[in-house]
Each structure stands twice: as C-alpha cells, then as structure tokens.
TORMI-263416 format. One record per residue (C-alpha): x, y, z; residue in one letter. Coordinates in steps of 0.02 Angstrom, whole numbers, padded with zeros to 5 digits, always signed. Example, Ala and Ser with C-alpha at 12.3 -4.5 7.8 and 13.67 -1.06 7.14 Angstrom:
BEGIN
+00615-00225+00390A
+00684-00053+00357S
This chain:
BEGIN
+00326-00762-00585M
+00224-00613-00671T
+00283-00502-00792D
+00192-00325-00726L
+00153-00288-00546C
+00060-00142-00506I
+00035-00050-00326L
-00095+00057-00331G
-00289+00068-00361G
-00314+00262-00439G
-00321+00277-00599P
-00122+00281-00657A
-00128+00093-00609A
-00280+00054-00686W
-00235+00140-00854S
-00065+00053-00848C
-00133-00132-00823A
-00233-00076-00989M
-00108-00034-01068T
+00002-00192-01016A
-00136-00298-01043R
-00154-00223-01212A
+00029-00286-01241R
+00001-00443-01176S
+00097-00421-01003L
+00026-00528-00866E
-00008-00415-00752T
-00057-00394-00587L
-00145-00243-00486V
-00108-00260-00309I
-00197-00112-00197H
-00313-00097-00058T
-00481-00071-00137G
-00527+00066-00227I
-00642+00130-00091S
-00467+00174-00019Q
-00415+00284-00158S
-00443+00485-00117V
-00531+00501-00270L
-00667+00378-00229S
-00724+00539-00107R
-00777+00640-00244A
-00935+00684-00297E
-00929+00750-00465K
-00793+00768-00573I
-00828+00872-00724V
-00647+00894-00807N
-00624+00711-00864Y
-00603+00707-01055P
-00766+00633-01143G
-00850+00610-00963I
-00962+00770-00934P
-00994+00706-00753E
-00970+00570-00650I
-00921+00539-00462S
-00742+00495-00434G
-00783+00306-00365L
-00916+00269-00520D
-00765+00319-00621L
-00634+00190-00520L
-00756+00064-00523A
-00767+00076-00740S
-00583+00098-00732F
-00560-00093-00651R
-00703-00160-00741D
-00622-00116-00880Q
-00443-00176-00846A
-00516-00345-00770L
-00614-00363-00943A
-00453-00362-01028M
-00368-00506-00908G
-00286-00405-00776C
-00295-00492-00595Q
-00287-00398-00465E
-00258-00436-00256R
-00346-00339-00130V
-00198-00326-00002V
-00090-00214+00081N
+00109-00206-00003A
+00212-00198+00147R
+00393-00210+00056Q
+00457-00217-00115V
+00631-00289-00147M
+00736-00272-00310A
+00832-00412-00369M
+00937-00408-00524E
+00785-00497-00638D
+00658-00492-00542S
+00550-00376-00411V
+00496-00463-00240M
+00351-00376-00154V
+00261-00420+00005L
+00091-00414+00012C
-00012-00494+00144G
+00077-00636+00184Q
+00135-00709+00031D
+00265-00654-00094V
+00233-00601-00264V
+00380-00597-00390E
+00373-00508-00546C
+00483-00443-00695R
+00446-00260-00684A
+00345-00157-00549L
+00242+00006-00564V
+00219+00106-00421L
+00044+00208-00448A
+00024+00236-00234L
-00053+00400-00259G
+00016+00553-00159A
-00074+00540+00028A
+00044+00521+00164R
-00028+00440+00330P
-00001+00544+00486A
+00103+00451+00613L
+00045+00471+00788L
+00180+00529+00920P
+00331+00419+00963G
+00290+00310+00803E
+00449+00339+00693E
+00566+00357+00826D
+00493+00195+00913L
+00496+00100+00725L
+00605-00064+00748G
+00620-00029+00930R
+00448-00112+00973G
+00335-00030+00838V
+00321-00132+00684S
+00221-00110+00546W
+00233-00280+00475C
+00147-00434+00555G
+00231-00553+00444T
+00405-00494+00452C
+00421-00457+00633D
+00274-00559+00728G
+00425-00691+00753I
+00515-00598+00878F
+00351-00566+00995Y
+00313-00730+01020R
+00230-00784+01191G
+00231-00594+01226K
+00055-00477+01253E
+00062-00344+01090V
-00061-00203+01007A
-00125-00197+00855V
-00182-00027+00791L
-00266-00034+00638S
-00339+00091+00521A
-00420-00032+00388W
-00487-00204+00375E
-00332-00262+00324G
-00269-00257+00515G
-00407-00409+00571V
-00308-00528+00478E
-00134-00460+00538E
-00216-00448+00717A
-00282-00641+00679V
-00096-00695+00604F
-00015-00624+00778L
-00134-00705+00904A
-00060-00877+00842D
+00116-00815+00901L
+00072-00702+01035C
+00008-00739+01219S
-00115-00568+01193G
-00172-00466+01051V
-00259-00315+01104D
-00336-00230+00952Y
-00364-00032+00947Y
-00476+00051+00799V
-00379+00225+00710M
-00497+00252+00587K
-00680+00171+00583E
-00699-00001+00477H
-00781-00190+00461E
-00676-00283+00591H
-00763-00454+00668S
-00638-00519+00770L
-00618-00685+00837P
-00616-00739+01022D
-00420-00738+01010S
-00418-00553+00994V
-00488-00424+01105H
-00538-00254+01064E
-00513-00118+01165K
-00603+00054+01171A
-00504+00221+01146G
-00416+00297+01009R
-00244+00271+00994P
-00142+00446+01027Q
+00036+00428+01061S
+00178+00281+01089L
+00315+00301+01199E
+00464+00183+01264K
+00447+00117+01462E
+00608+00027+01512G
+00587-00131+01368D
+00408-00086+01315R
+00277+00017+01242I
+00167+00132+01314R
+00017+00154+01226L
-00080+00311+01274H
-00262+00341+01224T
-00382+00475+01261K
-00460+00379+01425E
-00310+00268+01471S
-00150+00207+01432S
-00062+00027+01435A
+00100-00063+01430L
+00139-00195+01281Y
+00307-00290+01230D
+00262-00236+01051G
+00152-00139+00954V
+00099-00160+00779F
+00028-00024+00672I
-00084-00059+00506F
-00142+00080+00373R
-00190+00062+00187P
-00050+00185+00136A
+00140+00165+00109V
+00248+00283+00098S
+00357+00244-00050P
+00539+00254+00037T
+00445+00134+00164R
+00443+00000+00023L
+00588+00044-00058L
+00720+00151+00060P
+00821+00171-00084D
+00711+00267-00192L
+00755+00423-00232E
+00614+00561-00203T
+00625+00757-00221E
+00505+00862-00092D
+00402+00687-00049G
+00371+00631-00232F
+00464+00486-00309I
+00570+00545-00443R
+00542+00475-00633V
+00625+00536-00800N
+00503+00560-00940R
+00494+00352-00969R
+00429+00348-00775M
+00590+00259-00732E
+00636+00282-00556T
+00812+00253-00481S
+00809+00073-00480I
+00818-00040-00601P
+00628-00128-00669R
+00564-00014-00546V
+00435+00123-00641F
+00307+00249-00542A
+00163+00362-00617C
+00028+00466-00564G
+00004+00581-00420D
+00160+00475-00321C
+00264+00554-00472T
+00213+00756-00422G
+00100+00898-00482R
-00016+00914-00558P
-00115+00789-00453L
-00263+00776-00600Q
-00316+00615-00657I
-00273+00657-00859A
-00091+00685-00792K
-00111+00510-00681A
-00197+00402-00844V
-00056+00473-00965G
+00072+00436-00845E
+00008+00265-00815G
+00006+00230-01004N
+00191+00285-01006V
+00231+00197-00864A
+00151+00024-00957A
+00245+00053-01143I
+00427+00090-01051S
+00394-00065-00935A
+00330-00151-01092S
+00509-00108-01199E
+00620-00149-01059L
+00551-00328-01034L
+00569-00340-01228Q
+00766-00310-01211Q
+00759-00430-01079K
+00693-00578-01163K
+00788-00527-01327G
C-alpha cells in the first residue's frame, strides 16, 4: 500500500509527484517512459516560464530527476486496469497489482488509433491484457501485436501458456525475442472474426489465430476505469481535480484544453494538494 499513485509521465504527473512528496506522501509514478510522451518529440519549447529555450525531452528529464530526488518512486510499466475500492484503489500494472490510498490520472490527451475490427472483437478473441486473459488461451495459438517494448514481456508470459505465439510489430521498437516467440513480417492492418478464430490481415498476407493480444503504451481513461465520466473525450473534473470516482483525481491534457505545459503543471499541483487533504481527512 502506498499513499498516492500517479499514472502518466508528462509534466502534470511529475508536478503532482513533487507536490505530493513536499506534503510527505509516499508517491509512486507509473509510466511507460518519458520518451513515450508527446512532449518528448518537441525540439524547442520557448514559452515555459523561467526557461527561455529547452527541448521537450530535456524538460521532461529535468522534471523526472527533480521528483526522484525528492523521494518519489517510479515504475516504467503499462497500467492496464484500475479498480476503485471503498478504502483504496487497485492498479494492475505489468504482471503486478499496486494498491494506493488515492490515484491521480495524468494520462495526456493521446488516443490510440484502433485497427479496423479491433473494438468490435474486444473480449471476443481480442484482448489488451495478457495477464487478465492469457489463461483462456492455454494450449492455443495466439498473435501478439505490439507498438512498444512492453509487448515483449507480454509475449514471453503468453508463451508459457500458449502452444504458439507469433509477434507482429505495429510500431518500431526494441524487441529481443526468445525462441518461444516467433516474429512475423508485415504490419497488422485489420482483424475479423472467422468462425471461432480471428483472422489477422497484414499488407502481405493473413493468418488465423485463436486469440489476438494488442499492446500499446497509451490506454484511454475509460478503458482503465469504465465508470469514469468524460466529456468530449476528456476526463470531467472539478476545481479540485476530483473525478466522478472517489479517491481518483485527474490533471493535465487528459482533462481538456488548453493543452499547454503550464496548465498541466498547475493542475498537477492542485491534484496533489487535493489528494493530500483527502487522505488527511480519512486519517482523522
């Protein structure tokens, strides 16, 4: 059990982490690496107060280093699911479950583009979580479609359960695979149901599988928390950065426009203060 978990690795997340540590909260930031942040691709930032010019990646690294120096902990892993309980929040990340007394969503505004057929077949042969659904494919043939390094770990996990695991690269990334996982050529294009199996189409060919697992670094908020209230694709919050779910706060680009660093940093600060005040009340 930790006091506060923060999902995300952008400015809002690190600002939240610093304020939480300043208020003596045990703080864990769960993210997929600062290089995955949209901000990391900005070559030049000239409108952040006090810093005339800096690259996005350097600014993120500075935020992260400062938060870690203050005692914040981090886990570089993909969060898959969030379960809000009465007295805590459970986060499924990687192959583990983390429990916290409060949660802050700082997920950014990016939304993954789904493959044709993917959403319709989710739960009907297509899964986004090997830990959750791998057991249903014991002894069967599956495909792993991966857009980031975390897909390798998932593929290895599935190889211990399934009779065959084929690995398809959706977006270039480091992927050193063991002999139990077979890399296949061709970028995935679409998915369709064919009898009891799933047909995966690439530009060059197609293949049938019992199941298809898809792994991306970005997860939409409503996939993490289905009961979370959103508006126009953004998480609905009040002035205290509280969401519709108790013990869950949100900040940064995921709460809406303007999509600016200064706004994200400010909201991260407010979210941490609100979470700290809530936890003090619960202790009392």
